[in-house]
C-alpha positions as CSV (number, residue, x, y, z in Angstrom):
1,M,-16.7,-70.2,37.3
2,K,-17.9,-70.4,33.7
3,K,-19.0,-67.0,32.2
4,I,-21.5,-67.0,29.3
5,R,-22.3,-64.0,27.1
6,V,-26.0,-63.9,26.2
7,V,-28.1,-61.4,24.2
8,C,-31.8,-60.8,24.5
9,A,-34.5,-58.8,22.7
10,V,-36.8,-56.5,24.7
11,I,-39.4,-56.2,22.0
12,Q,-41.7,-53.3,22.6
13,D,-44.9,-51.9,21.2
14,R,-46.0,-48.7,22.9
15,K,-45.6,-49.3,26.6
16,R,-46.0,-53.1,26.3
17,L,-43.3,-55.8,26.1
18,L,-43.4,-59.1,24.3
19,T,-42.6,-61.9,26.7
20,F,-42.0,-65.6,26.1
21,R,-42.4,-68.7,28.3
22,R,-39.6,-71.3,28.2
23,G,-40.7,-74.7,26.8
24,S,-40.7,-77.9,28.7
25,Q,-37.5,-79.2,27.1
26,S,-35.4,-76.2,28.2
27,A,-33.7,-75.3,31.5
28,H,-35.9,-73.2,33.7
29,A,-39.0,-74.5,31.9
30,G,-42.2,-72.6,32.4
31,L,-40.5,-69.3,33.4
32,W,-41.0,-66.1,31.4
33,E,-38.1,-64.3,29.6
34,F,-37.0,-62.2,26.8
35,P,-35.9,-64.2,23.8
36,G,-32.2,-64.6,22.9
37,G,-29.3,-66.8,23.5
38,K,-25.5,-67.3,23.7
39,V,-23.1,-65.2,21.6
40,K,-21.0,-67.5,19.4
41,L,-17.2,-67.0,19.1
42,G,-16.5,-64.2,16.5
43,E,-20.1,-62.8,16.6
44,T,-20.9,-59.3,17.5
45,L,-23.7,-58.8,19.9
46,D,-26.0,-57.5,17.2
47,E,-25.2,-60.5,14.9
48,A,-25.9,-62.9,17.8
49,L,-29.2,-61.2,18.6
50,H,-30.5,-61.3,15.0
51,R,-29.5,-64.9,14.6
52,E,-31.0,-66.0,17.9
53,I,-34.3,-64.2,17.2
54,W,-34.6,-65.8,13.8
55,E,-33.8,-69.2,15.2
56,E,-36.3,-68.9,18.1
57,L,-39.1,-66.8,16.6
58,M,-38.5,-66.7,12.8
59,I,-38.9,-63.0,12.7
60,K,-36.7,-60.1,11.7
61,I,-36.2,-57.4,14.4
62,K,-35.0,-53.8,14.3
63,I,-32.6,-52.9,17.1
64,S,-33.3,-49.4,18.6
65,K,-30.6,-49.3,21.3
66,Q,-28.6,-51.4,23.7
67,L,-29.8,-51.4,27.3
68,P,-27.6,-51.7,30.4
69,P,-26.1,-55.2,30.7
70,V,-27.1,-57.5,33.6
71,V,-24.8,-60.0,35.3
72,H,-26.6,-62.9,37.0
73,Q,-25.0,-65.7,39.0
74,Y,-26.5,-69.2,38.8
75,D,-25.3,-72.1,40.8
76,T,-22.6,-73.3,38.4
77,F,-22.2,-70.4,35.9
78,R,-22.5,-66.6,35.5
79,I,-24.2,-64.9,32.6
80,H,-23.5,-61.5,31.2
81,L,-26.8,-60.6,29.6
82,F,-26.8,-57.9,27.0
83,P,-30.4,-56.7,26.4
84,F,-31.5,-54.7,23.3
85,L,-34.6,-52.6,22.9
86,C,-36.2,-53.8,19.6
87,S,-39.3,-53.8,17.5
88,I,-40.6,-56.4,15.1
89,E,-39.5,-55.4,11.6
90,K,-40.9,-58.3,9.5
91,G,-42.6,-61.7,9.9
92,V,-45.0,-63.6,12.0
93,I,-43.9,-65.3,15.2
94,H,-43.4,-69.0,15.0
95,L,-42.2,-70.5,18.4
96,T,-39.4,-73.0,18.1
97,E,-38.2,-73.1,21.7
98,H,-40.9,-71.4,23.7
99,D,-44.4,-72.7,24.3
100,A,-46.3,-69.4,24.7
101,Y,-45.9,-65.6,24.3
102,Q,-47.8,-62.5,25.3
103,W,-47.7,-58.8,25.3
104,V,-47.6,-57.3,28.9
105,D,-47.8,-54.0,30.5
106,L,-46.3,-53.2,33.9
107,Q,-49.1,-54.7,36.0
108,E,-49.1,-57.9,33.9
109,A,-45.3,-58.2,34.0
110,Q,-45.4,-58.2,37.8
111,M,-47.7,-61.3,37.7
112,L,-45.4,-63.5,35.6
113,D,-43.0,-66.0,37.0
114,W,-39.8,-64.6,35.5
115,S,-36.4,-66.2,34.8
116,A,-34.1,-64.7,37.5
117,A,-31.8,-63.0,35.0
118,D,-34.7,-61.2,33.2
119,V,-36.3,-59.6,36.3
120,A,-33.8,-56.7,36.4
121,I,-34.4,-56.0,32.7
122,W,-38.2,-55.6,32.8
123,K,-38.0,-53.6,36.0
124,A,-35.5,-51.2,34.5
125,Y,-37.5,-50.9,31.3
126,F,-40.7,-49.9,33.0
127,K,-38.9,-47.6,35.5
128,S,-37.4,-45.7,32.5
129,T,-40.8,-45.4,30.6
130,F,-42.9,-44.1,33.4
C-alpha cells in the first residue's frame, strides 16, 4: 500500500476557517478541503507547506503550530496528513488549483461536502476552540 505524506494549512481568522473547493481537473473535484499537498523528498513539513500554499494560493502564511496528524485510507493509498494552524501573512489569494474559497464558522463547516481526510481536521479544530 502506497503511503503519501501531505501537509495542509488550517488558515484561521478569529473562529473562522478558510476552506477551498477542489477544481474540476483534480481528484475529488467539488469537495472542500484545506489547501496543501505532497511533501517532496528532502523537504521539511514547514518547507513543503510554504511551497504548496504559494503554488496553490500565491500567498505567504505564518505557521502558528502543528496540529495532530491524521491518517486516512483511500482505496489504493494511505495519506499521512500533517495539518498546521496558520494565518495569512502577506498577499492576496489567487486560486491556481481550486475553483472557490470561503471563510466558515462551525455551522457553515458542517454544511460543506468535505474531502474525507479533512473532516477530522475541522472537527478537531472547532472542538478545541469552543
